[in-house]
N, C-alpha and C positions, 0 to 999 in steps of 0.2 A: 455100566459098560457090557456091551453084548460080546459074546464069544467070537473070536477071530482065528485064523490060521497064521501062525508065525513062522518065518523063513529067517535064516541067518546065513545067507550065502557067503562064500569065501572068496570070490573074485567078481570082477564086473561082468565076465561072461556069464557066470550063473545068475547074476542079478538080471541081465537081460533075457535070459531064457526064462526066467519066472514071470517077467512082465509080458513075455509073449504067450506064456501058457495061461496066465491069469490076467487077462487084459481088463476085466470088469472088476470094480470095487477093489483094486490093489493100491496100497499106499506105501510110499518109501518112507523110511525113517531115518534120519541121520542121528540127531541127539535126542529127539522125542519131546523136547520141552515144549513145543507148540501143539505137536500132533496128539500127545496124550491128554492134553487139557481139552481140546476139541472132542476127542472120543469120550472123555467122561461127560461132557456137556451134551453129547449125542449130536453135536452139530456136524460130525463125520462118524459114519458108521461102516467101517472097512470090513471086507471078508477076509482080505489077505493083507498082512503087514510084512514088508520086506525090509529087514534092518540092514543098513549100509555099514555098519561099524566094522565088520570084518572083511570088507571088500577091498581093502588096500588103498584107500582114498585118504587116509590120514597122514599127511606129509606136508613139510614145508621145505621148499628146494630153491636154490639159486638157479636162475637161468642166466644167459649171457647178458642180458639187459633188463634184469627184473627178477620177480619172484613168482614161483608156481606154488599155489597152495591148494592141497587136496580139499575137496568138499566137505570131508568129515573132519577136518582139522578143527579142534575146539576153540573157542574164544579164549579160553586159557592158554592153549597152545600157542596162539598168535600174540597174546599180550606178553607172554614170557619169552618168546623165541629171540635170542640175541640177533639172528638174521633179519627178522622183522624190525627189531628195534633200531638197528644199524641201517638198513635199506629203506624202510617204510614206516617211520616213527608214528605217523599220524594213524595209521591202521591199529598199531599196538596200543596207542592211547585211546582210540575209539572203543576197542574191545574191552579195555580195562575198565571203562566207565559204564559197561552195560550189565543189567541185571545184578545177580547177587554172585558171590564166589562159587557157591555150589552149582548155580545154573551155568556159570562160564565153564565149568568142568564138563558139562553135558552139551550145551548149546554149540552148534557148529556154524562156520561162515556159510557153507552151502545151504544149510537149513534156514539161516536167517535171510538169505537171498530169495530162496524159493517159497518161503512163507509169503513173501510180497507184501508185507505190511507197508503202508504209506509211511509209518514212523521208524522203519528198520533203520538203525544207527550205521550200519556198514555200508548201505547202498550210496548215500551222497559222497563219502571220501572216495570210494572206488570209482564213482563216475568221474570226479574231477581228476583222478589220477590217470584216467584212461584205461581202466582196467577191463579186461575181456573174461567171458566165461566159456569153458569148454563143455559141450554138450556130446553125449555118445547115445546112438539110438540104433534102430534097425537099418538105417541108410548110411551108417558111419558117423564120423565126428563133424562137428562144426563149431565155429569159434565167433562169438558175437559180443559186441560192446556190452558192458553192464547196462549202460544208459538205455538200450533198446530191449532189455530184457522183460520190462514190466509192462502189462497191459491194463491193469486195474487192480484194485484191492484183493489181494490173495490170488492173482492171475499173472501168469507169466506165458513167455512164448514156447515154452517146453511142449513138445508134441507127444502124442502117446507112445510109450515105449522108451522115451529118452530120459537119460540121467544126466544131471549136472555133475561133472566129474572134477573139474579144476577151475581155480580162479588165477588168471595171470595179471600180475600188476607190474607195469613197466617202470623202470627207474625214472625218476625225474632228472632233468639237467641240473648241474651244479647251481645255476641261477634260480631254480625253482623251489617253491616252499608251499606247504600246505597246512591249513588249519581247519579243524572240525569243532564247532561249538554247538551245544544242545541247551535248551531250557527245559527242566522238568518240574514238577510240582513240589518235589522234596528233594533232599540230598541222598535218598536211598535208591530204589530199585525201579523207579517209575520210568515209563517209556518217554521219549521226547514229545514235548508239546511242539516244538519246532526244532529242526536240526538244520544246520548250515555248514556246507564245506566250501572252502575258497581256496584255489590254487593260483598262484601268480608265477609267471616265469619272466624274468627281467633281462635286459640287455646286458651287455658286457660291462657297462658302468655300475650296474646294480641299482639304478634310479628310475629307469624308464620300463614301464610295463610292456613286454613284447606280447604276451597272451595271458588271458584271465579266464578262469572257469569257475562258475559258481553254481552249486547244486543245493536245492532246498528239499527237506523231507517234512512229512506230517502236515503239508499245506496244500496238498492236491491228492487225487486218487493214486497217483505214482510219484516217485522223486522226480523232480523237474529241473531243468537248466534255466537260466535267466539271460538270454542272449543280449538284450538291450543293456543290461548292467555290465555284462562281459565286455561288450563292444566300447562302452563308455571309458574303460580303463585302459584299452590298448593305445600305446603310443604316448601314454601320459605318466607325468610324475605323480607319485601317490601323496598329494597333499590333503589337508583336512577338508577343504571344500569339496573336492572330488569323492573322497570317503563318504561324506554325507549325501551327495547327490547319488551315488551308486546305491546306497542303502534305500533311498527313496524309490529308485527305479526298480530295485529287486521286489519290494513289497507290491508294487503294482502289477506284478506278474502273476502273483499268487491268488487262488480262489479257494481258501481253506474253508472247511465246515465248522460248525460248532458241534461239540461233543462233550462227554462227561469230563474231559480233561481241560478244556479251555473253549472259549468263544472264538468265532472267527475274527472279529475285530481285534482281540488280544493277540491272536496268531499274527495277524498283519502288522501290528505294532512290534511284535518280537522280531519278525523278519528283518526290519530296519535296524533295529538295535544289534542283532547278532552279526549281520552282514558287516555294519560299521565296526564292531568290536573285532571281528575276525581280520578285517583289513588293517586295522590299527596294531594287532598282534603280529601280522605279517610284516608290515612296516618295520616293526621293532626288530623282528628276527632278522630281516633283510639288512638292516643297519648294523646288527651285531655280527653277521656273518655266519650265524649257526643254523 
């Protein structure tokens, strides 16, 4: 690893001043779990590393109709937060199934999103929840849906000088439920071979689907929605035949690659299985009223 200049700013204003002063070869570090690995491999050779841990972005707060999570809130903060467990159980469960215990104490929600890995676990759940990210830069703040944040593997819409500062997660209506499922090669710390998040919002009877959102991870260069499968569920009662039909439609949308973790054919088969399993779990949750 080559030498670099390290900065530990105390607030966001200082972060932005450093980015303006050192626009070339500056890298932001949240938890460092991805950045440090890339630096050791010399895939990234920064001249300046700006550590965000002391910049006041580690928080989890209730908003009027949702949650505001600071970019440097750790995965462990989120999985153990009573507020997240109460208001957004799926996000707490997603974070608890990521990496190792020690990594979850370092890794952050903002870092997981900004790393823009196609297999990032938090993205599909946040997408179906309708979450947004707040970005702060030289031209002020902007708020965009998580769904529109990614442009390719390792690439986002963040502009030079911008910092992701907050993730805003709206509350679901009482008739809404979300499930995130992933398949990994073992029961340990592996990345998702395929990740599937499904959100259903039902009518007043709890039997007819008013809105469906399905997001897939690790099956395309970015997390993707599957509109055809979502539309197939709208206005319908969740019976087994519809569940199977939706799983088939979902797998037809994806164009996964083969890599060291899986073949593309296996990923396509997994999509169908996981979407169907998620819908069955949601059906059970809705019938239990939990």
